[in-house]
C-alpha positions in Angstrom: -24.6 -140.4 -24.0 -21.3 -141.9 -22.9 -20.5 -142.1 -19.3 -17.4 -140.0 -19.8 -19.7 -136.9 -19.9 -20.0 -137.4 -16.0 -16.8 -136.1 -15.6 -17.7 -132.9 -17.3 -20.7 -132.5 -15.0 -18.4 -132.9 -12.1 -15.5 -130.6 -13.2 -17.6 -127.7 -14.5 -18.8 -126.3 -11.2 -15.3 -127.1 -9.6 -13.4 -125.3 -12.3 -16.0 -122.4 -12.2 -15.5 -122.2 -8.4 -11.8 -122.4 -8.7 -11.5 -119.7 -11.4 -13.3 -117.0 -9.2 -10.1 -115.7 -7.7 -8.4 -116.1 -11.0 -10.9 -113.8 -12.9 -10.9 -111.4 -9.9 -14.7 -111.8 -9.6 -15.9 -109.6 -6.7 -18.5 -107.1 -7.8 -22.0 -108.2 -6.3 -23.9 -108.4 -9.8 -20.9 -110.0 -11.6 -20.9 -112.7 -8.7 -24.4 -113.2 -9.1 -24.5 -113.6 -13.0 -21.3 -116.0 -12.9 -22.5 -118.1 -9.8 -26.1 -118.3 -11.1 -25.1 -119.0 -14.7 -22.6 -122.0 -13.6 -25.2 -123.2 -11.1 -28.1 -123.5 -13.7 -25.9 -124.8 -16.5 -24.6 -127.6 -14.2 -28.1 -128.6 -12.9 -29.5 -128.6 -16.5 -26.6 -130.9 -17.8 -27.2 -133.1 -14.8 -30.9 -133.4 -15.7 -29.9 -134.4 -19.1 -27.6 -137.0 -17.9 -30.1 -138.4 -15.6 -32.3 -139.3 -18.6 -29.8 -140.1 -21.3 -26.4 -141.1 -19.6 -25.5 -144.5 -20.3 -25.3 -146.7 -17.3 -21.9 -148.5 -18.0 -18.9 -147.3 -16.2 -16.1 -145.0 -17.1 -12.7 -145.8 -15.8 -10.8 -142.6 -15.6 -7.7 -143.5 -13.8 -6.4 -147.1 -13.0 -3.8 -146.9 -10.1 -3.6 -150.5 -9.8 -5.8 -153.4 -10.9 -7.8 -153.0 -7.7 -7.7 -149.2 -7.3 -9.4 -147.4 -9.9 -11.2 -143.9 -10.5 -14.4 -145.0 -11.8 -17.7 -143.1 -12.7 -21.0 -144.8 -13.2 -24.4 -143.3 -13.0 -26.9 -146.0 -11.8 -30.5 -145.8 -10.4 -29.4 -144.7 -6.8 -26.8 -142.1 -8.3 -29.5 -140.8 -10.4 -31.9 -140.6 -7.6 -29.4 -138.6 -5.4 -28.6 -136.3 -8.3 -32.3 -135.4 -8.6 -32.2 -133.9 -5.2 -28.9 -132.2 -5.7 -29.4 -130.6 -9.1 -33.1 -129.5 -8.0 -32.2 -127.8 -4.6 -28.7 -126.5 -5.3 -30.1 -123.6 -7.8 -32.8 -122.7 -5.3 -30.3 -122.4 -2.5 -27.8 -120.2 -4.6 -30.9 -117.9 -5.4 -31.7 -117.7 -1.8 -28.1 -117.0 -1.0 -27.9 -114.0 -3.3 -30.3 -112.0 -1.3 -28.9 -113.5 2.1 -25.3 -112.5 1.4 -26.1 -109.3 -0.7 -24.1 -107.1 1.8 -21.2 -109.6 2.5 -18.0 -108.3 1.2 -16.7 -111.8 0.9 -19.6 -113.3 -1.1 -17.1 -114.0 -4.0 -15.1 -116.5 -1.7 -18.4 -117.9 -0.3 -19.9 -118.8 -4.0 -16.4 -120.1 -5.0 -16.6 -122.7 -2.3 -20.1 -123.2 -3.0 -19.6 -124.2 -6.6 -16.7 -126.5 -5.5 -19.1 -128.1 -3.0 -21.7 -128.7 -5.8 -19.0 -130.5 -7.9 -17.8 -132.7 -5.0 -21.4 -133.7 -4.1 -22.2 -134.7 -7.7 -19.1 -136.7 -7.5 -20.3 -138.8 -4.6 -23.6 -139.4 -6.7 -21.8 -140.5 -9.7 -18.9 -142.6 -8.2 -18.8 -145.9 -9.9 -17.1 -147.7 -6.8 -16.4 -147.4 -3.1 -12.8 -145.9 -3.5 -14.2 -143.3 -5.9 -16.9 -142.4 -3.5 -14.5 -142.2 -0.7 -12.4 -139.7 -2.6 -15.3 -137.4 -3.4 -16.5 -137.8 0.0 -13.2 -136.3 1.4 -13.3 -133.5 -1.2 -16.7 -132.8 0.1 -15.3 -132.2 3.6 -12.4 -130.0 2.3 -14.8 -127.7 0.3 -17.5 -127.4 3.0 -15.4 -126.6 5.9 -14.4 -123.1 4.7 -18.2 -122.4 4.2 -19.0 -123.2 7.9 -16.4 -120.7 9.1 -17.2 -118.1 6.4 -18.1 -115.4 9.0 -14.9 -115.8 10.7 -16.2 -115.3 14.1 -14.9 -117.4 17.0 -18.0 -119.6 17.1 -17.8 -120.3 13.4 -14.0 -121.1 13.5 -14.7 -123.6 16.3 -17.6 -125.1 14.7 -15.4 -125.5 11.4 -12.7 -127.0 13.6 -15.0 -129.5 15.0 -16.6 -130.4 11.9 -13.2 -130.9 10.0 -11.7 -132.8 13.0 -14.6 -135.4 13.3 -15.0 -135.6 9.6 -11.5 -136.6 9.2 -11.6 -138.8 12.0 -14.7 -140.7 10.7 -13.2 -140.8 7.1 -10.1 -142.4 8.7 -12.3 -145.1 10.2 -14.3 -145.5 6.8 -11.1 -146.0 5.0 -10.6 -149.4 6.8 -13.5 -151.1 5.1 -12.7 -149.3 1.9 -9.3 -151.0 1.7 -10.8 -154.2 3.0 -13.0 -154.5 0.1 -11.0 -152.9 -2.6 -8.0 -155.1 -2.1 -10.0 -158.2 -2.0 -9.2 -159.0 1.5 -12.8 -159.9 2.1 -12.3 -163.1 0.4 -9.5 -164.1 2.8 -11.3 -163.7 6.2 -14.1 -165.2 8.0 -17.6 -163.7 7.8 -17.3 -162.3 11.3 -14.3 -160.2 10.4 -16.2 -158.9 7.5 -19.0 -157.9 9.5 -16.6 -156.0 11.8 -15.3 -154.0 9.0 -18.8 -153.2 8.0 -19.6 -151.7 11.5 -16.5 -149.8 11.1 -17.5 -148.5 7.9 -21.1 -147.6 9.2 -19.8 -145.4 12.1 -17.0 -144.0 9.9 -19.5 -142.8 7.2 -22.0 -142.2 10.1 -20.1 -139.1 11.3 -21.5 -137.1 8.2 -24.9 -138.9 9.0 -25.0 -137.5 12.5 -25.4 -140.8 14.2 -25.3 -140.4 18.0 -22.7 -140.0 19.6 -20.9 -138.7 16.5 -23.5 -135.7 15.7 -22.1 -132.9 17.8 -20.6 -131.2 14.8 -24.1 -130.7 13.2 -25.6 -128.3 15.8 -22.4 -126.4 16.1 -22.3 -125.8 12.3 -25.6 -124.0 12.5 -23.4 -120.8 13.1 -22.6 -120.9 9.2 -24.7 -118.7 6.9 -28.3 -120.1 6.3 -27.6 -121.1 2.8 -24.6 -123.5 4.0 -26.7 -124.8 7.0 -29.6 -125.3 4.6 -27.3 -127.5 2.2 -25.6 -129.2 5.1 -28.9 -130.4 6.7 -30.9 -131.1 3.6 -28.6 -132.1 0.6 -24.8 -132.1 0.6 -23.1 -133.2 3.6 -25.4 -135.3 5.7 -27.0 -136.8 2.7 -23.8 -137.9 1.5 -23.2 -139.6 4.7 -26.5 -141.3 4.5 -25.9 -142.0 0.7 -22.4 -143.7 1.6 -23.9 -146.1 4.1 -26.6 -147.1 1.6 -23.9 -148.0 -1.0 -21.7 -149.8 1.9 -24.8 -151.7 2.9 -26.6 -152.7 -0.1 -24.1 -152.3 -3.0 -20.6 -153.3 -1.4 -21.2 -155.8 1.6 -24.7 -156.8 0.7 -27.5 -157.5 3.1 -27.3 -161.4 3.1 -24.3 -161.8 5.3 -25.2 -158.9 7.6 -29.0 -159.3 8.3 -29.7 -161.1 11.4 -26.3 -160.6 13.0 -24.6 -158.0 15.2 -23.7 -156.2 12.0 -27.2 -155.3 11.7 -28.2 -155.0 15.3 -25.3 -152.8 16.7 -26.0 -149.9 13.9 -29.8 -150.4 14.3 -29.6 -149.6 18.1 -27.7 -146.4 17.6 -30.0 -145.6 14.6 -33.2 -145.9 17.2 -31.2 -144.1 19.9 -30.5 -141.2 17.4 -34.1 -140.9 16.4 -35.3 -140.2 20.0 -32.2 -138.3 21.2 -32.3 -135.7 18.3 -36.2 -135.1 18.7 -35.8 -134.9 22.4 -32.9 -132.3 22.3 -34.8 -130.3 19.6 -37.8 -129.9 22.1 -35.3 -128.6 24.8 -33.3 -126.3 22.3 -34.2 -122.6 22.2 -32.0 -121.5 19.4 -34.0 -121.8 16.2 -31.5 -123.0 13.9 -30.0 -125.4 16.4 -33.5 -126.8 17.1 -33.7 -127.5 13.4 -30.3 -129.0 13.5 -31.3 -131.6 16.2 -34.3 -132.3 14.1 -32.0 -133.1 11.2 -30.1 -135.5 13.5 -33.2 -137.4 14.2 -34.6 -137.5 10.8 -31.4 -138.7 9.0 -31.7 -141.8 11.3 -35.3 -142.4 10.1 -33.7 -142.7 6.5 -31.0 -145.3 8.2 -33.8 -147.1 10.1 -35.3 -148.1 6.7 -32.0 -148.9 5.4 -30.8 -151.2 8.4 -34.1 -153.0 8.2 -32.3 -154.5 5.4 -35.4 -155.2 3.3 -36.2 -153.8 -0.1 -39.5 -152.2 1.3 -37.3 -150.5 4.0 -34.9 -149.3 1.5 -37.6 -147.7 -0.6 -39.1 -146.1 2.2 -35.8 -144.9 3.5 -35.0 -143.2 0.1 -38.6 -141.7 0.1 -37.9 -139.9 3.4 -34.3 -139.0 2.3 -36.1 -137.0 -0.9 -38.9 -135.5 1.3 -36.8 -134.5 4.3 -34.4 -132.6 1.9 -37.3 -130.3 0.7 -39.0 -130.0 4.0 -35.6 -129.2 6.0 -34.4 -126.8 3.3 -37.6 -124.8 3.5 -37.5 -124.8 7.2 -34.1 -123.6 7.3 -34.8 -120.9 4.6 -37.6 -119.6 6.8 -35.4 -119.4 9.8 -32.7 -117.7 7.8 -35.1 -115.1 6.3 -36.1 -114.2 10.0 -32.5 -113.8 10.9 -31.6 -111.7 8.0 -34.4 -109.4 8.3 -34.6 -109.1 12.2 -31.5 -110.6 13.5 -33.6 -112.8 15.7 -32.1 -116.2 16.5 -34.2 -117.6 19.5 -37.6 -119.1 19.5 -38.9 -116.6 22.4 -38.1 -113.7 20.1 -40.4 -114.7 17.2 -43.6 -113.4 18.7 -45.9 -111.7 16.4 -43.7 -112.4 13.3 -46.8 -113.9 11.4 -48.4 -110.6 10.8 -45.1 -108.9 9.6 -43.6 -111.8 7.6 -46.6 -113.6 6.4 -45.0 -115.5 3.6 -42.1 -116.8 5.6 -44.3 -117.7 8.5 -46.7 -119.6 6.3 -43.9 -121.4 4.6 -42.4 -122.5 7.9 -45.8 -123.7 8.9 -46.1 -125.8 6.0 -42.6 -127.4 6.9 -43.9 -128.0 10.2 -47.0 -129.7 9.1 -45.0 -131.8 6.7 -42.2 -132.7 9.0 -44.7 -133.7 11.7 -46.1 -136.0 9.3 -49.7 -134.4 8.8 -51.5 -135.4 5.6 -51.4 -134.7 2.6 -48.1 -133.3 3.0 -45.1 -135.4 1.9 -43.6 -136.1 5.5 -46.7 -138.2 6.4 -46.2 -140.5 3.2 -42.7 -141.3 3.9 -43.3 -141.9 7.6 -46.2 -144.1 6.8 -44.0 -146.1 4.5 -41.2 -146.5 7.2 -43.8 -147.6 9.8 -45.3 -150.1 7.2 -41.6 -151.2 6.6 -40.9 -151.7 10.2 -44.1 -153.6 10.9 -43.8 -155.9 7.8 -40.0 -156.7 8.7 -41.6 -158.8 11.5 -38.6 -158.3 13.8 -38.1 -156.6 17.3 -36.1 -154.0 15.8 -38.8 -153.2 13.3 -41.5 -153.0 15.7 -39.3 -150.9 18.1 -38.3 -148.6 15.3 -41.9 -148.0 14.2 -42.8 -147.2 17.8 -39.8 -144.8 18.0 -41.0 -143.1 14.8 -44.3 -142.4 16.3 -42.8 -141.1 19.5 -40.5 -138.8 17.5 -43.4 -137.6 15.5 -45.1 -136.4 18.7 -41.9 -134.7 19.7 -41.8 -133.2 16.3 -45.1 -131.7 16.7 -44.0 -130.1 20.1 -40.7 -128.5 18.8 -42.2 -127.4 15.5 -45.8 -126.0 16.5 -44.3 -124.3 19.8 -42.2 -122.1 17.3 -45.5 -121.6 14.9 -47.5 -120.7 18.1 -45.0 -117.9 18.8 -45.3 -116.5 15.3 -49.1 -116.3 15.3 -50.1 -116.1 19.1 -47.5 -113.6 20.5 -49.5 -112.8 23.6 -48.0 -109.9 25.5 -45.3 -109.0 23.1 -47.8 -108.3 20.3 -47.1 -104.4 20.7 -43.4 -104.8 20.5 -42.5 -101.5 19.1 -39.4 -103.1 17.3 -41.8 -105.4 15.5 -43.3 -102.5 13.7 -40.2 -102.2 11.5 -40.1 -105.7 10.4 -41.0 -106.5 6.8 -41.1 -109.7 4.5 -37.9 -111.0 3.1 -36.9 -110.1 -0.4 -38.3 -111.9 -3.5 -35.1 -113.9 -3.9 -35.5 -115.6 -0.5 -39.5 -116.0 -0.5 -39.7 -117.3 -4.1 -37.7 -120.6 -3.3 -39.6 -120.7 0.0 -42.9 -120.6 -2.0 -41.8 -123.2 -4.6 -40.6 -125.6 -1.8 -43.8 -125.2 0.1 -45.8 -126.3 -2.9 -43.3 -129.1 -3.5 -44.1 -130.4 0.0 -47.7 -130.8 -1.0 -47.4 -131.9 -4.5 -44.8 -134.6 -3.7 -47.1 -135.7 -1.1 -50.2 -135.8 -3.5 -48.2 -137.7 -6.1 -46.0 -139.9 -3.8 -47.2 -143.1 -5.4 -45.5 -142.3 -8.7 -42.5 -141.2 -6.8 -42.1 -144.4 -4.9 -42.6 -146.4 -8.0 -39.5 -144.5 -9.7 -37.6 -145.1 -6.6 -38.3 -148.9 -6.9 -37.0 -148.9 -10.3 -34.1 -146.9 -9.4 -32.9 -149.4 -7.0 -34.1 -152.5 -8.9 -31.5 -155.1 -9.4 -29.2 -153.8 -6.7 -26.1 -154.6 -9.0 -23.2 -155.2 -6.5 -20.0 -153.0 -6.7 -17.8 -155.5 -5.1 
């Protein structure tokens, strides 16, 4: 298939979202049918393109000789698209139940579809300038989702998210211009490395690198379908994806490895791994605890990337996939409890294991996988990251491996203290309010069960997945 079909895959959900107010779609069943059909059709089309699309680029607009709007579906883009096209329909299905009583659900799903198209645009970008454009569109389409509830906390969270995202994008624009205009050939390697570091921290805002992470825990006030995608697929993974592109496809690792351009980002990555896990242990709000966990785990991926070895890159991408399915499952479980009971804090989860057995069992599986207990998928990706760090043979590699082990211990603490509350409630077991609690609706628990099964199956068949990742990034054809 011609690469021109990529633009259709991107524009279809964008157009579907934009037409919601035009068609006046507001009734709940109509919204469900319209959004569900648009999402499924997009995902099916993307999967067809994953297998059939040409790897040749397609220039849609040529502003100047250097600035073009280029789409290309290479191995890394297809890998990211697999995550997007698989998890987005599950989140939409979950969202139908979560937002069934929301009078503004048509507005929510309109922006949800717009965000789908923008995220696919990031995956299908053929050069850094095009990626940057879709990266900014993603900010514009997701900010209204963060503030959907229109509470003071949601508005503040959206303001913080929008401000820091635009600020990060402004910094990231510097290396985009530096590379795209050909200025890199006119300056020393030291200047080139400085621009790389600026790009790392500019895109690192969405990747929640410390101290640029503060927007992410605040954004947990958004409806759970939003936080699930923010933390697992769309925004944060787009930040990680952009850093991978910048490091391996644009600047290249050869001029960066062994210099301050590698060491400075690595220091902040290792600090973020520990900081996010430590904050999660202290946090008592359930969704914010998971948000800090995301902060830490995103830097697991970046650790593999910043090792600047192919083994590190493959291990990082493996964790990018596995963390997506684990974390979206964990947020789904937290959202189901919030939806049914209104309970948001860890200390209020006592005894829920009896009343919401499917939800609590699924969260327990997420806890096992995120901690790194075999045979679940989290163990495999963490093992590969540890191996990549050890085989790198550098102080950063050894320190990073040790930091991942420490973070895994902290993960066990903050995940299993939550599980303990569910199954061993102590004095609160006879809470009369708990007698009215019931399991979440099927539209919520079916996606959770599917994801729980995926956490096990992808762990069992991780060898084949790692082989496919290796093929996806083989060649590492440079963009610049």
